[in-house]
Phi, psi and omega in degrees: 000133180282152175299152181304324180300313178295319178299321179297319178293322177293325174296317177300317179297311179302314182296321179292323176299311182298321178293315179299318178294320178297316180301325186264358181300129178075006181259138174272168176301316178298322176296321177297313180298330182270006185231093182297325178298315178297316178304312181295322179295317180292317178300322177299317180294322177293326177294318178298316178301313181294320179294316178298322179297325179292337183271346181293144177288163176299322178300315180296317180296327177287328180293325179266096187279154174076015181251131178273079184301325180296323177293321180294313180288329176296320177296318178302316180297319178296315182296325183274315189261337180235041184307333181284351181244021182290131179262111184295332176296321178292319178300312180299313180298323178298313180294318185286326189242320186275321182296320176300321178294317179297317178300316178299325182289332182256349185301324182289341179264322183240089179293160185298341183274002184278000000 
């Protein structure tokens, strides 16, 4: 069993994933590109995911297999410190392809009712 602190960070990650997916539901890539408010909301959720990932213990990261934690925290660093170089195509691909995989990886630890 993971410490409560790690579980709380995993809940934050799950909730941010679900919000990013909700924000993009029914939206096309062109719609995403044309909506700065949506871009900012999604970037915020990705930042939360990355920040929570930086706080996870090594034990928690080992418990959640198959996740490239360094890529997640690297994206957070890019979004926060190099915000002027954000590639919206990468953001879109992350939401469409990477977030569902990440959610699947943590669901067995953080069920939806938490």
